[in-house]
N, C-alpha and C positions, 0 to 999 in steps of 0.2 A: 328807174328800177322800182320805185314805190307804186306807180300807177297800176301795172298788171297784178301786183300783189293785192292792192286794195280792191281791185275789181273782183278778183277771185274770192276774197273774204266776203265782200258785200253780196255776191251772187250765191254764196254757200247757204243752204237752208238748214244744215245740221253741222255746225262747226265742230262740235265735240266728237263726232263720229266720222269726220272727213279728214283723213290724215294729211292729204295734200293742203287743204285749207289751213289746218293747224300749223303745218311747217311754214306756210306763207305768213301766217300771223306772227310767228317768231321772228322771221326775217324782216317783216315790216317794223316790228318793235326796234330791232337793231338799227335799221336804216334811219328811222326817225330819231332815235337816240343820237346817232352820229351827226345828223343834220343840225340838231339843236345845239351841239357843241361847236361844230365847224363853222356854221353861219347862223347865229342866233337871230339876228335881225330879219334875215330872209325867212327863217322858220316861223317866227312869230307873225310876220306879214302874211304867210300862207296858212296860218293857223295849224301848223304841224302838231303843236302840243295838244290841241283838241282832238285831232284825228288819232293821235297816239293813244289818248285815253279812251275814246269811244270805240275805235276798231281794235285796239290792242288789248283792252281790258274790260271796259264797262259793259259792252254788249254780251261778252261771254259770262261775266259775273252775274248779270241780270238773268240770263238763261239758266245758270246753275242755281241761283236763288229760287227761281220758280219751280225747278225740278225738285229741289230739296224741300220745298213747302208743300208740294203736291202729295197728299196722303195716299192717293190712288196709284202713285208711281211705284212700280215693283222694284225699281233700282234707286229708291229714295236715299237709302243709306250710302250708296256709292256716290250719288250726286253730292251729298253733304260732305263726304270725304274729299271729293274732287274740288268742291268749293273751298274748303279749308286750305287745301294745297295751293289752289290758284291764288287765293288772297295772300298767302304767305309769299308766293312768288312775286306778286304784284308789289307788295310792300318792299321786298328786297330790291326790285327793279327801281322804284322811285327813290329809295334811300341811296342807291348807287348813283342814280342820275343827279340827285341833289349834291352829292359829294363831288362828282365829276364837274358839275357846273361851277361850284365854289372853288375847286382847285384850279380849273382851267383859267378862270377869270380873276383869281386872287381875291376872292370875296371873304371878308372877315365877319362872320355872323356871330353875334353874342352867344347863341345857344348851341353852336356847333364847334366840335373839336377839329382842328386841322389834321389832315391826313398824315403829315410827317411825324406826328406824335406816335403813330403806330408803325412807322417805317414805310408808309405808302407813298409811292411816287406816281404822279399823273402821267399817263402816256401821251396826253395832249400837249404837254410841255415841249415835246420834240416835234410837234407839227408846226411847220414854218408858215403855212398859209391860213392859220387860224384867225378868223375875222374877229376884230375887237368890237364888241357891242357897246351900246350906252349902258351906263350903270343902272338906269331905271329898267332896262330890258332884262338885265341880269337878275335884279330883285324880283321882277315879275315871274321869271322862269323859276326861281327858287320858291316863290309863293305858290306857283302852280304845283310844284312837287309837294309842298307841305299840305296844300288843300286836299290833294288826292291821297296822300298818306293818312290824313284825317278821315277821309271817306272810307278808306280801306279798314282803318281801325274801327270806325262806326259799324261797318258791315260785320265785323268780328265781335261786336258788342263790347268793345273796349272804349267806352265813352269818355273816360278820363284821359286816356291817351289821345283820343280824337280831338278833344277840346284843346289839349296842349298844342297839337299840330296846327289847329285853326287859329289859335291865339298867336303863335309864332308867325303865321301867315299874315295876320292883321298887323303885327309889329313891323313887318317888312314892307307892306304896302297898304297903309291905312286908307288910301283913297280908292281902293278896289272893293267892290260890293260883295264878291263871291264868298270870302271867308265869313262875313257876317251872316250871309244866307245859310251857310252850313251850320254855324253856331245856333241859328234859329231852329234848324231841324233837330239839333241835339236838345235844345230846351223843350221843344214840342214832344220829343220822346220821353222827357222826364215829367210831362204834364204841367210845365210852367208856362202859362199863357202870357203872363206879363213879359217874362223874359223873351218869349218867342216873338211877340209884337215888337219889343224893343230892338231885337237884332234884325228883323225884317226892315224896320224903319232905318236902321243904320245902313243896311244893304242898299236901300233906295236912295238915301240922302247923302251920297258921296259923289266925287268927281266922275267915277266910273261905275255906275250902278249895275247891279246884276239884274238882267231883264226879268227873270222868273220871280224875283222877290216881290215885284209889284203885284202880280196875281196872287202870290202866296199871302201877302198882307191883306188883300181884299177878301180872301177866303176866310182867314181867321177872324177878321173884324166882323164879317157877315155872320159867322158862326157864334160870335159873342152875343149878337142881338137875339139869337134863338135860344138863349139860356132860359130854362124854365122858371127861374127865380124872378118873375116879372114884377112883383110888388115889393121886392126887397128894399127899394129906395124909400119906402114909406115908413120904415123902422126909424125910431128916434136916434138910435145909435148903431153904427156898423162896426163889426170886428174887421180885422185886416183882410181876411179872405173875402168877406162881403164887399169891402171897399174896392178891392181889385176887380170883382165881378162888375160892379157899377161903373167903375172907371173905364173898363173895356167896352161896356155897353154904350157909354157916352161917346167913346172914340168911334165905335161902329156907326152910331147915329150921325155923327159929324162927317165921317168919311163917305157915307152913303146918302148924305143930304136928307136925313130922315126927319121925324116929327120933332120940331124945335121946341115945342111946349114940353114934351117928355124930356128932352135934353136939358131944359131949364130946371126941371125937377131933379134930375140926376146931379146937376151942378150944385143945387142947393143942399142936397143930401151929402155930397162929397165935401163941400166947404164946411158944413156944420160938424163934420166928424174928424177931419184931418188933424186939427190941432191936438185933440185928445189922443189920437193914435201915435203922433209924433212924441208927445209928452210921456207916454207910457212905453216908448221905444218898441212899439208893435212893428214899425218899419225900420230896417237898417238904412244906412245912407245910400247903399247901392240901389235899394228899391225906390227910394225917393228920386235918385238921379234918373233911373229908368223912366219913371212917370214924367219927370220934367222934360226929358228928351222927346218922349212921345207927344207931349203937349206942344212943344215947340214945333215939331214936325207938322202936327195938325194945324197949328196957327198959320204956318207958311204954305200949306198945300191944300187948304180947303177954302 
C-alpha cells in the first residue's frame, strides 16, 4: 500500500496545491505509523521511520519555510499560517506516536506519564499479532520521536523546549550521534561556538555516529581559522572570550593539519592564561569539561 502513495508524493511538484498528493501523504503517515507499531524491527530495517519524517513532514515543512521567508511571495502570510498549523500537527503526530510506542511495548520512561493516568487505553493491546521488538529498538524508536519533536520545536523557535526533547533523546540512547548533532545546531543558533564544537564532537565520537556531524565539525573548525583576530595570541593575558577563540583556532589547525609553529604559539598562550582564568572562575566547570572533551577527541583523531 505504501509504495504507490510514496511514488505519488515523490512525483508531485506542488504538494501544497495538489489535493490528491496531500491525501496520499496523510494516508502514508498513517500506514507508516501502524507499521512502526505492528512490526518495529521490520520497520527499522526498512528505514520506515526516516521515510515517515522525510516524506510525511520534513519536505513539506522545508517548502513552507521557504515560502514564508520569500518577501516577494504574495501569499507569504498564508504560507506562514500554514507552516504554523503544519508544525502543530507534526508535533501532535509525534507526541501520539511516542505515547503509542511506549504503551504498546510497556516502556517506562522517567520523563513520561503513563496513559492510564489519564484514562487512556492503548488499542494495540488488543492486537494479537503484535511483534515484540528488542528493547534497544524500542528505545531507538522513542529517541527518533524525541529528536523530531525537538526539531519541530526548533522550527517554532521554542529552543528551550527543543533542548529538553534532545536531552531526553540523549538519555534514552547515549550511543546515538543524532541528538548531539541537533544540540550542536541549537548551540550554533545561540552563537556558542565552543558548545557547538563540543556537541559535534560528541555526535561523531559515539558507537553510532551521525554522518552529517563530521562535515559540520569540519566546517565550524575551518571557520574558526578565519577569525579576524589573528594576533590575539600575542597578548600577555587573555580573557575568557579570547581564550575560547584561540582554543578553537588551535583545534582548527590540528584538525586541518595546519601550521604547527602557529599551533605551538597558541598552546603557549593558552597554557599561560588558563590557571588565572580558572582561579578567577572565568570558566565554570561545564566549560572546562567541554574543552577537555574536545582536546581528548583531537588527541585520538588527529
